[in-house]
C-alpha positions, -999 to +999 in steps of 0.1 A: +000+000+000+010+036-003+011+052+032+009+090+032+011+115+061+007+152+054+010+181+078-012+211+071-006+245+088-039+263+086-044+300+089-056+309+124-090+322+112-097+288+095-082+265+122-115+257+139-133+253+106-108+231+089-128+198+093-157+215+075-134+231+048-121+196+039-154+177+045-163+173+008-128+163-002-126+138+026-159+122+018-151+119-019-116+105-012-130+079+013-154+068-014-126+060-039-123+022-044-086+022-037-087+043-005-080+022+026-083+051+050-082+089+050-082+103+086-076+138+100-062+147+134-055+180+150-022+186+168-025+189+206+005+212+206-004+235+177-041+241+171-033+254+136-017+221+125-038+192+111-023+158+102-038+137+074-030+100+076-041+082+044-035+049+027-041+039-009-042+003-021-015+006-048+000+028-076-032+025-096-053+038-067-027+066-061-030+077-098-068+076-096-068+098-065-044+124-079-063+124-112-097+128-096-119+158-099-121+162-061-083+162-059-081+189-086-108+209-067-088+206-035-057+219-052-076+251-060-097+256-029-075+244+000-043+265-004-059+299+005-067+284+039-030+275+046-001+293+061+025+273+041+029+244+017+019+212+034+047+187+043+044+151+032+058+116+039+049+092+012+061+056+013+051+021+000+048-005+027+043-043+022+009-045+041-027-034+036-038-026+071-026-014+105-004-039+124-008-044+162+019-027+184+034-057+201+051-036+228+017-025+241-004-057+237-038-056+254-060-087+256-094-088+272-088-054+286-055-065+303-020-054+294+003-082+283+039-072+289+063-080+262+035-089+237 
């Protein structure tokens, strides 16, 4: 899968509204057949920073996403809400879902030390 994380620094006047600003783009992207997930989080240290964590099935899904009408629309409509160019990490990983964090294994509500 293609695993992507993007940091968006949003202008202060739009920081609280960002989830609504990206709502249509988020909904359309999540509906793509190759989208595994597309999730937003807000930084606890910087209320102007949002982090997007997304995963696409493969190169074909990535090309479809970048070539979509909603991606093109986001390229036009999102930058005016931003302080700076978003920063991205984009890697291919040999899996198709999240893996359990063995160092913090929890079974039946109980912590299992050492996995």
